C-alpha positions as CSV (number, residue, x, y, z in Angstrom):
1,M,-0.1,0.0,-0.1
2,S,2.7,2.3,1.2
3,A,4.4,1.6,-1.9
4,G,2.0,2.3,-4.3
5,R,1.0,5.5,-2.8
6,N,4.6,6.3,-3.1
7,I,4.2,5.3,-7.0
8,L,0.9,7.5,-7.4
9,M,2.2,10.6,-5.6
10,L,5.5,10.1,-8.0
11,C,3.0,9.8,-11.1
12,S,1.8,13.0,-10.0
13,C,4.5,15.1,-9.6
14,I,6.0,14.2,-13.1
15,I,2.5,15.7,-14.7
16,L,2.5,18.3,-12.4
17,V,6.1,19.4,-13.6
18,A,4.4,18.3,-17.5
19,V,2.1,21.5,-16.9
20,L,4.2,23.6,-15.4
21,A,6.5,23.3,-18.2
22,A,3.9,23.7,-20.5
23,G,2.8,26.9,-18.9
24,C,5.9,28.4,-19.2
25,M,6.1,27.7,-22.8
26,T,3.0,28.9,-23.2
27,A,3.6,32.2,-20.9
28,T,6.8,32.7,-23.1
29,T,5.8,32.0,-27.2
30,P,5.4,35.7,-28.9
31,T,2.0,36.5,-29.5
32,L,2.0,36.7,-33.1
33,P,0.6,40.3,-34.7
34,P,-2.9,39.3,-37.3
35,G,-2.3,38.6,-40.8
36,I,1.6,36.9,-40.9
37,K,2.0,33.6,-40.9
38,K,4.9,30.9,-41.0
39,F,6.0,28.5,-43.8
40,N,7.1,25.3,-42.3
41,S,8.2,23.6,-45.5
42,T,9.7,24.5,-49.2
43,A,7.0,22.4,-50.2
44,E,4.0,24.2,-48.8
45,I,6.2,27.7,-50.5
46,E,5.7,26.3,-53.7
47,Q,1.7,25.4,-53.1
48,Y,1.4,29.3,-52.1
49,L,3.4,30.3,-55.1
50,E,1.5,27.9,-57.3
51,E,-2.2,29.4,-55.8
52,S,-0.9,32.9,-56.1
53,V,-0.2,32.8,-59.5
54,A,-3.4,31.3,-60.5
55,N,-5.1,33.7,-58.5
56,V,-3.1,36.7,-60.3
57,E,-3.8,35.1,-63.5
58,H,-7.9,35.1,-62.7
59,D,-7.6,38.3,-61.2
60,A,-6.4,39.7,-64.5
61,I,-9.2,38.9,-66.4
62,Y,-12.8,39.8,-63.2
63,R,-10.5,42.3,-61.2
64,T,-12.0,45.7,-60.3
65,M,-10.4,47.7,-58.0
66,V,-12.3,48.6,-54.7
67,P,-10.1,51.9,-53.3
68,T,-8.6,52.1,-50.3
69,T,-9.9,54.5,-47.9
70,V,-8.4,56.2,-44.8
71,G,-10.1,54.2,-41.6
72,I,-9.6,55.4,-38.2
73,S,-9.0,53.3,-35.1
74,A,-11.7,52.5,-32.3
75,D,-9.1,54.0,-29.9
76,S,-8.5,57.0,-32.0
77,K,-9.5,59.3,-30.1
78,A,-7.4,58.7,-27.3
79,M,-4.4,59.8,-29.5
80,A,-6.1,63.1,-30.8
81,Q,-4.1,65.3,-28.0
82,S,-1.7,68.1,-29.2
83,E,1.8,67.5,-29.6
84,Q,4.3,70.3,-29.2
85,A,7.1,71.1,-32.0
86,S,10.0,69.6,-31.4
87,G,12.3,71.7,-33.0
88,I,15.2,70.2,-35.5
89,P,16.5,67.3,-35.4
90,A,20.1,66.5,-33.2
91,P,23.0,68.2,-34.6
92,S,24.1,64.3,-35.5
93,V,22.0,64.2,-38.3
94,W,24.3,66.3,-40.3
95,G,27.2,65.7,-39.3
96,G,30.1,66.9,-37.4
97,G,31.4,66.3,-33.7
98,P,34.5,65.8,-31.7
99,G,37.0,63.2,-32.6
100,A,39.4,61.4,-30.2
101,G,42.3,64.2,-29.0
102,G,39.9,67.1,-30.1
103,V,40.1,67.2,-34.1
104,P,36.2,67.6,-35.0
105,Y,35.6,65.5,-38.1
106,S,31.8,65.6,-40.0
107,Q,30.2,62.4,-40.2
108,T,27.7,60.7,-43.1
109,N,24.4,63.3,-43.0
110,V,21.5,60.1,-42.2
111,Q,18.1,60.7,-41.6
112,V,17.5,59.7,-38.1
113,A,19.8,60.5,-35.7
114,G,21.7,58.0,-34.3
115,V,21.0,55.8,-37.0
116,D,23.6,56.0,-39.3
117,E,23.2,54.8,-43.2
118,P,26.2,53.3,-44.6
119,D,27.8,55.1,-47.9
120,I,30.5,54.8,-50.9
121,I,32.9,57.0,-48.1
122,K,33.4,57.5,-44.4
123,N,35.7,58.9,-41.6
124,D,36.5,59.9,-38.2
125,N,39.3,62.4,-37.3
126,R,42.7,60.6,-39.2
127,Y,41.4,58.2,-42.2
128,I,38.9,58.4,-44.6
129,Y,37.5,54.8,-46.2
130,T,36.0,54.7,-49.0
131,I,35.2,53.0,-52.4
132,S,37.1,52.9,-55.8
133,G,36.6,51.2,-58.6
134,Q,36.8,47.4,-56.6
135,N,39.0,48.3,-54.3
136,L,38.1,49.3,-50.6
137,V,41.1,52.6,-50.1
138,I,42.4,53.8,-46.5
139,I,43.6,56.7,-46.3
140,D,45.6,58.5,-43.8
141,A,44.7,61.9,-44.2
142,Y,45.4,64.0,-41.2
143,P,47.2,65.8,-40.9
144,A,46.5,66.6,-44.9
145,A,50.3,68.0,-45.4
146,R,51.1,63.5,-45.2
147,A,47.9,62.6,-47.0
148,S,48.5,59.4,-49.1
149,V,46.7,55.9,-49.8
150,I,47.7,53.3,-46.9
151,S,45.9,50.5,-48.0
152,A,43.8,49.3,-51.0
153,T,42.0,45.7,-51.0
154,E,41.1,44.4,-53.6
155,I,37.0,42.7,-53.8
156,A,36.2,40.0,-55.6
157,D,32.7,41.2,-55.8
158,T,31.0,44.4,-56.7
159,P,31.6,47.0,-53.6
160,R,28.7,49.0,-53.0
161,D,29.1,50.7,-49.0
162,I,30.7,50.7,-46.2
163,F,30.5,51.1,-42.3
164,V,32.7,52.2,-39.8
165,R,32.8,51.6,-35.8
166,G,36.3,52.5,-34.1
167,D,38.5,49.7,-35.2
168,R,35.4,47.4,-37.3
169,L,34.7,48.1,-40.5
170,V,31.9,46.3,-42.4
171,L,31.7,46.2,-46.8
172,F,28.7,44.9,-48.4
173,S,29.4,43.9,-52.0
174,T,27.1,41.9,-54.7
175,G,28.1,38.7,-56.5
176,T,27.5,35.1,-57.0
177,P,27.3,32.1,-54.9
178,G,30.2,29.6,-55.4
179,A,30.8,27.1,-57.7
180,D,29.1,24.3,-56.2
181,T,26.1,26.5,-54.6
182,Y,25.6,27.6,-58.2
183,Q,25.0,24.5,-59.3
184,E,22.5,23.9,-56.4
185,H,20.5,26.7,-57.4
186,S,20.7,26.3,-61.6
187,E,20.0,22.5,-61.0
188,S,17.0,23.8,-58.5
189,R,15.8,26.5,-60.7
190,M,15.4,25.5,-63.7
191,I,15.5,29.5,-64.4
192,P,16.5,30.1,-68.6
193,A,19.3,32.3,-68.2
194,Y,17.7,35.1,-70.0
195,Y,15.2,35.0,-67.0
196,I,18.2,35.3,-64.2
197,P,21.8,35.0,-65.3
198,S,23.4,34.2,-61.6
199,P,21.7,34.1,-58.4
200,P,22.8,36.9,-56.8
201,V,24.2,37.0,-52.7
202,T,24.5,39.7,-51.1
203,H,28.2,39.5,-49.1
204,A,28.4,41.7,-45.4
205,T,32.6,41.6,-44.5
206,I,33.5,42.3,-41.4
207,Y,37.1,43.5,-41.4
208,D,39.5,44.4,-38.3
209,I,41.2,47.8,-39.7
210,S,42.9,48.5,-35.3
211,N,46.2,48.6,-38.2
212,R,44.5,50.6,-41.5
213,A,47.7,49.7,-43.2
214,K,46.5,46.0,-43.3
215,P,42.8,45.1,-43.1
216,A,42.1,41.5,-41.9
217,V,38.9,40.1,-42.7
218,M,37.1,38.9,-39.6
219,K,34.3,37.4,-40.5
220,D,32.4,36.7,-44.4
221,F,28.8,36.7,-44.3
222,S,26.6,35.7,-47.3
223,I,23.1,35.9,-47.4
224,D,21.0,34.9,-50.8
225,G,19.7,37.7,-52.2
226,N,20.4,41.5,-53.8
227,Y,21.8,44.4,-51.1
228,V,19.2,46.7,-50.8
229,D,20.3,48.7,-47.8
230,A,21.5,48.7,-44.6
231,R,21.6,50.9,-40.9
232,M,24.0,50.4,-37.9
233,I,22.7,51.2,-34.7
234,G,25.9,51.2,-32.3
235,S,27.8,48.1,-33.3
236,L,25.0,46.2,-34.9
237,V,24.0,46.6,-38.7
238,Y,21.1,45.7,-40.2
239,L,21.4,44.4,-43.6
240,V,18.3,44.4,-45.8
241,T,18.2,41.7,-49.0
242,Q,15.8,40.3,-51.5
243,E,15.5,38.0,-53.7
244,Q,13.5,37.9,-57.0
245,I,10.8,34.9,-57.1
246,Y,9.9,33.9,-60.5
247,P,7.2,31.2,-59.9
248,Y,6.4,31.4,-63.5
249,Y,9.5,30.2,-65.0
250,R,10.4,27.7,-62.1
251,D,10.2,24.3,-62.3
252,G,11.8,22.4,-59.1
253,P,12.0,22.9,-55.2
254,I,12.4,26.7,-54.2
255,I,16.1,27.5,-52.7
256,V,15.2,30.1,-49.6
257,P,17.4,32.2,-48.5
258,V,20.5,31.1,-45.8
259,L,22.8,33.1,-43.9
260,R,26.3,31.6,-44.2
261,E,29.7,32.2,-43.0
262,G,32.1,31.0,-45.6
263,S,31.1,27.1,-46.3
264,R,29.2,27.2,-43.5
265,T,25.4,27.7,-42.9
266,V,24.9,30.1,-39.5
267,I,21.2,31.0,-40.0
268,Q,18.4,28.8,-41.7
269,P,15.7,31.9,-41.4
270,D,12.4,31.5,-40.5
271,I,10.0,32.1,-44.0
272,W,7.1,34.5,-42.7
273,Y,4.2,36.0,-45.4
274,F,0.6,37.1,-45.8
275,D,-2.6,36.5,-47.1
276,H,-2.2,39.4,-49.7
277,P,-1.7,38.2,-52.7
278,E,1.2,39.9,-54.9
279,S,2.4,40.2,-58.9
280,Q,5.0,40.2,-57.7
281,Y,7.3,37.9,-54.9
282,T,10.6,38.9,-53.4
283,F,12.3,37.0,-50.4
284,T,13.1,40.0,-48.0
285,T,15.6,39.2,-45.5
286,I,16.5,41.3,-43.0
287,T,20.1,40.3,-41.0
288,A,21.3,41.4,-37.9
289,L,25.3,41.4,-37.3
290,D,27.1,42.6,-34.6
291,I,30.4,44.1,-35.6
292,A,31.9,44.7,-32.4
293,S,32.2,41.1,-31.8
294,G,31.9,39.3,-35.6
295,N,29.2,37.2,-34.6
296,E,25.1,37.2,-35.9
297,R,22.5,37.8,-34.2
298,D,19.2,37.2,-36.0
299,A,17.9,36.8,-39.7
300,Q,14.5,36.4,-40.7
301,T,12.9,36.3,-43.8
302,Y,9.0,37.9,-45.2
303,L,7.6,36.9,-48.2
304,L,6.9,40.2,-49.6
305,G,6.5,42.1,-52.9
306,S,8.8,43.7,-55.2
307,G,10.4,47.4,-54.0
308,N,12.9,48.5,-51.4
309,T,12.0,52.1,-49.8
310,L,13.3,51.8,-46.6
311,Y,12.9,54.0,-43.6
312,V,14.3,53.4,-40.3
313,S,14.2,54.2,-36.6
314,E,15.8,53.9,-33.4
315,D,13.9,50.5,-33.2
316,A,11.4,50.0,-36.4
317,L,12.5,49.2,-39.8
318,Y,10.1,49.9,-42.5
319,V,10.4,48.0,-46.3
320,S,7.2,49.5,-48.6
321,Y,6.6,49.1,-51.9
322,P,4.2,50.1,-54.4
323,Q,1.0,47.4,-55.1
324,Y,-0.6,48.4,-58.4
325,R,-3.8,46.8,-59.3
326,P,-5.0,47.6,-62.6
327,V,-8.8,47.5,-63.7
328,I,-9.4,45.0,-66.6
329,Y,-13.2,45.1,-67.7
330,R,-15.1,41.7,-67.5
331,A,-16.7,41.3,-71.2
332,Q,-17.9,43.2,-73.9
333,E,-21.1,43.6,-72.4
334,D,-19.5,44.6,-68.9
335,I,-17.9,47.7,-71.6
336,A,-20.9,48.3,-73.5
337,V,-22.5,49.3,-70.1
338,R,-19.1,51.3,-69.0
339,A,-18.6,53.1,-72.4
340,V,-18.8,56.5,-72.8
341,P,-21.2,58.6,-73.3
342,A,-21.1,60.7,-76.3
343,S,-21.2,63.8,-74.4
344,D,-18.0,62.9,-72.6
345,L,-16.2,62.0,-76.0
346,A,-17.4,65.8,-77.0
347,T,-16.0,67.3,-73.9
348,R,-12.7,64.8,-73.4
349,S,-10.2,66.4,-75.5
350,S,-10.2,69.4,-73.3
351,V,-10.1,67.9,-69.9
352,I,-6.2,68.2,-70.2
353,P,-5.9,70.9,-73.1
354,A,-2.1,71.2,-74.3
355,D,-1.9,74.7,-72.8
356,F,-2.6,73.8,-69.7
357,N,-0.2,75.2,-68.4
358,T,-0.3,78.9,-69.7
359,L,-4.1,78.6,-68.4
360,T,-4.9,81.4,-66.2
361,G,-5.1,80.6,-61.9
362,Q,-8.9,80.1,-62.7
363,E,-8.9,78.0,-65.8
364,R,-6.5,76.0,-64.7
365,E,-8.5,75.7,-61.5
366,S,-12.2,74.8,-63.5
367,I,-10.4,71.7,-65.0
368,I,-8.6,70.4,-61.5
369,E,-12.5,70.6,-60.3
370,G,-14.0,68.6,-62.7
371,L,-11.2,65.9,-62.4
372,R,-11.5,65.7,-58.7
373,N,-15.3,64.9,-59.6
374,A,-14.3,62.7,-62.1
375,E,-12.1,60.9,-59.8
376,Q,-14.5,60.1,-57.4
377,E,-16.9,59.2,-59.8
378,A,-14.4,57.3,-61.3
379,I,-13.7,55.3,-58.1
380,S,-17.6,55.0,-56.8
381,R,-18.5,52.8,-60.5
382,K,-15.0,51.0,-59.6
383,E,-13.4,52.5,-63.0
384,A,-10.2,53.5,-62.0
385,D,-6.7,52.5,-61.8
386,Q,-5.1,53.2,-58.5
387,T,-1.5,52.5,-56.8
388,T,-1.2,52.0,-53.2
389,T,2.0,51.4,-51.6
390,V,2.3,48.8,-48.7
391,I,4.1,49.6,-45.4
392,H,5.5,46.3,-43.7
393,K,7.0,47.6,-39.8
394,I,9.9,45.1,-38.3
395,G,11.2,45.6,-34.8
396,I,15.0,45.9,-34.3
397,R,15.3,46.0,-31.1
398,N,18.5,44.5,-29.3
399,G,19.4,42.3,-33.0
400,A,16.5,40.5,-32.6
401,V,14.1,40.7,-36.1
402,T,10.8,40.6,-34.9
403,Y,7.2,41.4,-37.5
404,L,5.3,44.2,-36.1
405,A,2.1,45.4,-38.6
406,R,1.0,45.9,-41.6
407,G,-0.4,49.2,-43.5
408,E,-1.2,50.7,-46.9
409,V,-1.8,53.9,-47.9
410,P,-3.0,55.3,-51.3
411,G,-0.3,56.4,-53.9
412,T,3.7,55.8,-53.7
413,L,6.3,57.0,-52.6
414,H,9.2,59.7,-53.4
415,N,11.9,58.2,-51.4
416,Q,12.9,57.3,-47.6
417,F,12.0,60.7,-46.8
418,S,8.2,60.4,-47.3
419,M,8.3,58.4,-44.4
420,D,9.0,59.0,-40.5
421,E,8.5,57.8,-37.5
422,Y,6.8,60.6,-34.3
423,K,5.7,59.2,-30.9
424,G,4.6,56.2,-32.0
425,N,3.2,57.0,-35.3
426,L,4.3,57.2,-38.6
427,R,4.0,59.6,-41.2
428,V,3.7,59.4,-45.2
429,A,3.6,61.5,-47.9
430,T,2.4,60.5,-51.1
431,T,1.4,61.0,-54.9
432,S,-1.5,59.8,-56.2
433,S,-1.8,59.3,-60.2
434,I,-5.5,58.3,-61.0
435,Y,-7.0,56.2,-64.6
436,T,-10.2,56.8,-65.8
437,P,-11.2,55.5,-69.1
438,R,-13.3,58.5,-69.3
439,Y,-10.6,61.2,-68.2
440,G,-7.6,60.3,-68.6
441,Q,-5.0,60.8,-65.8
442,Y,-5.4,62.8,-62.4
443,S,-2.5,63.6,-59.8
444,Y,-2.8,64.6,-56.5
445,N,-0.8,64.2,-53.2
446,N,-1.3,63.2,-49.4
447,V,-0.4,63.2,-46.6
448,Y,-1.5,60.1,-44.1
449,V,-1.2,59.2,-40.3
450,L,-0.5,55.9,-38.9
451,D,-0.5,54.5,-35.8
452,Q,1.8,51.9,-34.1
453,D,-0.6,49.8,-35.5
454,M,0.0,50.7,-38.9
455,A,-4.0,51.9,-39.0
456,T,-4.5,54.9,-40.8
457,I,-6.0,57.4,-38.0
458,G,-5.4,61.1,-39.6
459,G,-5.0,61.4,-43.3
460,L,-5.1,65.0,-46.1
461,T,-5.5,64.1,-49.9
462,H,-5.7,65.9,-52.9
463,I,-2.6,68.6,-52.1
464,A,-1.5,70.4,-55.2
465,E,-3.4,68.5,-57.7
466,Q,-1.8,67.8,-61.1
467,E,1.8,67.9,-59.2
468,T,4.1,65.7,-58.0
469,I,6.2,65.4,-55.1
470,Y,9.9,66.5,-55.9
471,A,11.4,66.8,-51.6
472,T,9.6,65.9,-48.0
473,R,11.3,66.8,-45.0
474,F,9.3,65.6,-41.4
475,I,10.9,67.8,-38.9
476,G,8.9,67.5,-35.2
477,D,5.0,68.1,-36.1
478,R,5.9,70.0,-39.2
479,L,6.5,68.3,-42.8
480,Y,7.7,70.2,-45.7
481,M,7.1,69.7,-48.9
482,V,7.9,70.3,-52.3
483,T,5.6,69.7,-55.1
484,F,6.2,70.9,-59.1
485,M,4.3,71.2,-61.8
486,R,5.1,74.4,-63.3
487,I,6.3,76.6,-59.9
488,D,7.5,75.4,-57.0
489,P,4.7,75.4,-54.3
490,F,6.5,75.0,-50.7
491,F,3.8,73.9,-48.5
492,V,4.4,74.2,-44.8
493,I,1.8,71.3,-43.2
494,D,1.1,71.0,-39.4
495,L,1.2,67.8,-37.7
496,S,0.6,68.1,-34.1
497,T,-2.9,66.5,-34.3
498,P,-2.3,63.1,-35.8
499,L,-6.0,62.9,-36.7
500,N,-6.4,66.3,-38.8
501,P,-3.4,67.1,-40.3
502,K,-3.8,70.7,-42.3
503,I,-2.2,72.4,-44.1
504,L,-0.6,76.0,-42.7
505,G,1.2,78.0,-45.6
506,K,2.1,78.0,-48.6
507,L,4.7,79.7,-50.8
508,K,4.8,79.6,-54.7
509,I,8.0,80.7,-56.6
510,P,10.0,79.1,-59.6
511,G,12.3,76.0,-59.2
512,Y,11.6,73.7,-57.5
513,S,14.0,71.6,-54.6
514,D,14.6,67.4,-54.9
515,Y,15.9,67.9,-51.0
516,L,14.8,69.6,-47.7
517,H,17.9,70.2,-44.8
518,P,17.1,72.0,-41.8
519,Y,19.4,74.6,-41.1
520,D,17.7,75.4,-37.5
521,A,13.8,75.4,-35.8
522,T,12.7,78.1,-38.3
523,H,14.6,77.7,-41.3
524,I,15.1,75.1,-44.3
525,I,17.3,74.6,-47.0
526,G,16.5,73.4,-50.4
527,I,18.3,72.4,-53.1
528,G,17.0,71.7,-56.0
529,K,16.9,73.7,-60.1
530,E,15.4,76.9,-61.1
531,T,12.7,76.8,-64.2
532,S,11.5,79.2,-66.3
533,T,8.7,79.9,-68.7
534,N,10.0,78.7,-72.0
535,E,8.9,80.5,-75.2
536,W,6.2,78.2,-76.1
537,G,4.3,78.2,-72.6
538,G,6.3,75.1,-71.3
539,V,8.9,75.2,-68.3
540,S,12.6,74.5,-68.7
541,T,15.1,74.1,-66.5
542,S,18.3,75.1,-65.9
543,G,21.4,75.7,-63.2
544,V,21.5,73.9,-59.6
545,K,19.1,76.1,-57.2
546,L,20.1,76.4,-53.4
547,A,16.9,78.4,-51.5
548,L,16.9,79.1,-48.0
549,F,13.3,79.2,-47.0
550,D,12.1,81.1,-43.6
551,V,9.5,79.0,-42.0
552,S,8.9,81.2,-38.4
553,D,5.9,82.4,-40.1
554,V,4.2,79.0,-40.6
555,N,1.2,80.7,-42.3
556,N,3.4,82.6,-45.1
557,P,6.8,80.9,-45.0
558,T,9.6,83.3,-47.4
559,Q,12.0,82.4,-49.9
560,V,15.0,84.0,-47.7
561,D,17.9,84.0,-50.4
562,K,18.4,81.8,-53.4
563,V,22.1,80.8,-55.5
564,Q,21.7,79.6,-58.8
565,I,25.0,77.8,-60.5
566,G,25.5,77.0,-64.0
567,D,22.6,77.2,-67.1
568,A,21.1,73.9,-68.5
569,G,23.0,70.5,-67.6
570,S,24.1,71.8,-64.7
571,D,23.9,69.3,-61.7
572,S,24.5,68.2,-58.3
573,A,25.3,64.6,-56.6
574,A,23.2,66.0,-53.6
575,L,19.8,66.3,-55.8
576,E,19.7,62.2,-55.7
577,D,21.5,61.3,-52.6
578,H,21.8,63.2,-49.6
579,H,24.9,61.8,-48.4
580,A,26.5,64.0,-50.7
581,F,24.7,67.2,-49.0
582,L,27.6,68.5,-46.5
583,F,26.8,71.2,-43.7
584,D,27.8,71.9,-40.1
585,R,25.8,75.6,-38.9
586,A,28.5,75.6,-36.4
587,K,30.7,75.6,-38.7
588,N,29.6,77.9,-41.0
589,L,29.9,75.5,-43.7
590,L,27.9,74.3,-46.3
591,V,29.3,72.0,-49.3
592,I,27.6,70.8,-52.4
593,P,29.0,69.1,-55.2
594,I,28.6,70.8,-58.7
595,R,28.9,69.8,-62.2
596,A,28.3,73.6,-63.4
597,V,27.4,73.9,-67.7
598,T,27.7,77.5,-68.8
599,A,25.9,77.9,-72.5
600,D,28.7,80.2,-73.9
601,P,30.6,79.2,-76.6
602,V,33.8,78.2,-76.8
603,V,36.3,80.3,-79.2
604,K,38.7,78.0,-81.1
605,G,40.6,79.7,-83.9
606,D,38.7,81.4,-86.3
607,Y,35.6,79.4,-85.5
608,Y,32.6,79.3,-82.3
609,S,32.4,75.6,-80.5
610,Y,28.9,75.1,-79.1
611,R,29.6,72.3,-77.1
612,P,29.2,73.8,-72.9
613,Q,31.7,74.5,-71.0
614,V,31.6,71.9,-68.0
615,W,33.0,72.6,-64.4
616,Y,33.8,70.0,-61.5
617,G,33.7,70.5,-58.7
618,A,32.8,71.5,-55.0
619,Y,30.7,74.8,-54.4
620,V,31.6,75.8,-50.5
621,F,29.1,78.3,-49.1
622,G,28.7,80.3,-45.4
623,L,24.8,80.4,-44.4
624,S,23.3,82.3,-42.3
625,P,19.3,83.8,-42.0
626,E,21.2,87.3,-42.1
627,T,23.4,87.3,-44.7
628,G,21.8,84.4,-47.0
629,F,24.5,82.3,-48.8
630,T,28.3,83.2,-49.0
631,L,30.7,81.6,-51.7
632,R,33.8,81.2,-49.3
633,G,35.2,79.2,-52.4
634,T,35.2,76.4,-55.0
635,V,37.4,73.4,-54.9
636,Q,38.1,72.3,-58.6
637,H,38.5,68.7,-60.1
638,G,38.5,68.7,-64.0
639,S,36.8,71.4,-66.5
640,G,35.8,70.6,-70.6
641,D,38.5,68.8,-71.5
642,S,37.6,66.1,-68.8
643,G,34.9,64.8,-70.8
644,Y,30.9,65.9,-70.6
645,Y,28.1,63.8,-70.5
646,Y,24.3,64.7,-70.3
647,Y,23.5,61.9,-69.0
648,G,26.0,60.3,-66.2
649,S,29.8,61.6,-65.0
650,S,32.8,61.9,-65.8
651,A,35.5,60.3,-63.5
652,S,36.2,64.1,-62.6
653,E,32.5,65.0,-61.4
654,V,32.4,65.2,-56.8
655,K,30.9,62.8,-55.3
656,R,31.3,63.6,-51.7
657,S,32.9,65.8,-49.6
658,L,33.6,65.9,-45.9
659,Y,36.1,67.9,-43.5
660,I,38.5,66.4,-40.8
661,G,39.8,69.7,-38.5
662,D,40.1,72.7,-40.7
663,V,40.7,70.7,-43.9
664,L,37.8,70.0,-46.3
665,Y,38.4,67.1,-48.3
666,T,36.1,66.4,-52.0
667,M,36.1,63.1,-53.2
668,S,35.9,62.4,-57.1
669,S,36.3,58.8,-58.9
670,K,40.1,59.3,-59.7
671,Q,40.9,61.8,-56.5
672,I,40.5,63.4,-53.1
673,K,42.0,66.7,-52.4
674,A,42.6,68.4,-49.4
675,N,41.9,72.4,-49.1
676,P,41.7,73.9,-46.1
677,L,38.8,75.6,-45.2
678,D,40.0,78.8,-44.3
679,D,42.0,79.2,-48.0
680,L,40.0,76.8,-50.3
681,A,42.0,78.0,-53.5
682,T,45.3,76.5,-51.6
683,T,45.2,72.6,-52.0
684,L,47.3,70.7,-49.5
685,A,47.6,67.3,-50.9
686,T,45.9,65.6,-54.1
687,I,45.4,62.1,-53.8
688,P,44.8,59.6,-56.6
689,L,42.2,56.8,-56.0
690,P,42.5,53.3,-58.2
691,P,41.0,54.3,-61.4
692,A,37.1,53.9,-61.6
693,G,36.9,55.4,-65.1
694,D,34.5,57.0,-66.5
695,I,30.9,56.0,-66.6
696,Y,29.1,57.0,-70.1
697,Y,30.7,58.0,-73.6
698,P,31.2,61.8,-73.6
699,V,29.2,63.8,-76.2
700,V,30.8,64.2,-79.7
701,E,31.5,68.0,-80.4
702,K,30.1,69.0,-83.6
């Protein structure tokens, strides 16, 4: 009897322990957000893609577009409290800071303070690290009098970007797998060579650069997919890669992304998906690496649509892409039902007349009003082609990658500055372009506010109709936005009440800005192109334009000063890439890479050549609200004899600039020049770089 009681008690203990263990496991299992699922095998992925392809083919015949509307979440009233403007980003956003030993140096111009962005060049208080052609180059740059290249490491694949932190450097490059891996990919996918010549692989190579003259590979990680972008927070690097999936041409098992160190698999990421069919699919992988230790931290793969606009805050990564759903009529009888009435046919040609730009404001507004009404009618009848943007929010805390939420807004994004996270909300600026069979094309711009669960809680639509967003900058509870068609409306938009964004003021001036940058809490710098009205009533662009806007009176923004550099054909790397924009208010320093084209003819002997004169280099300004732009000097890297390219750049075109101490360094493909900030006409050093070559064929002189 005693023995039986003991056995019973033992069994009870075992059951109790099992229950407690099960309870602990349940308590620690993370709760997945709605809509996300995980594949358990490649067979499941293949089945999902096959069904998705079938659905897309079916939808191509029967689909009609249901418009996305701005929804208000249930708890939105709790979020209606006004927020105070927080001024401008911390100075580290636009670079500048003391180095070791008290030598100040610039840093990469980034969007979010504390979130570093990769670039082709980095520096500290002594060294410059850059990619030149197929080489990783390290330059002992300061003091400038003894500047020289101390190491040039040839990269087997195509180098893309770098990060530097202390004695660690990570280089991202794109190539193809090794022979064994490539054979596995090619045999399993059976994709014709003209669709995918070779499967892409991205390398994240971590170097120990404690000896700058001899960088040593610490770890070489590779992940299947193309390099998209990356961010670094502290010593943690978050790498985003994408691998295009071709379900139409696949005949074999799916090859899912794998993180390898050398030939060894270190992480097989989970593959996550959503019940939202896409017209195109990618494996989008977020990989977290610690470059201080050289260890991998996490990797997760998501089956998403195709696109690569990325915004990253200190604890979340947002991946966005457009989703286009065209209207395709179902049958001939349906087309007959929706046929355009004769009365509409009679007026359709006048909806957007050829001389629209030359009409008076009242005439243009009358036409736009008609388009606006037609758009609403077309949407209600499900006759409008629309594009929406899907945004996935992914948590990136302490090296852990965790999916959080999905949102969707009408329209498309211009670039990463179209998104901004502030006090738990994501603010998004988009351009909608609607096509209706009856009335043609109609475009306008929008601002949406999404809460932490990516539900849309506020919106402002139909801003600057028949125009397109050229630049946006969110600062605190304000959005500064530039749209363009004929002139440059500079908008100040209030976001202090997330449920009710509103336009506070706008300024209409010739030209436009491609990039906006804060000067201080009440002034914004813009860089873009100057424009003018041509003899046919249209708009012609001319030189590079710098503008300073005063937004202290939000209802009446003004242009304090402007500068035009060059004539038509002039350009700047800063118009396309904010990393090329160098500004430090404390040093009264603004540096802009410039390709200046002047239309004056060149005299050669007894005849004139009308080939444009070209100057390559950097313009250096001082800037203040009181004096506006003051030219401090220029640094030349080349002139007309260096080759002029209408659609590209020569090896003389300046790509980046930086400073260490009191010296300005400007970089083109062929060299880095060092010039003292207080005497830019003097060149302290010229450092040749490994040849990268010119990019496009030069214009032939006639």
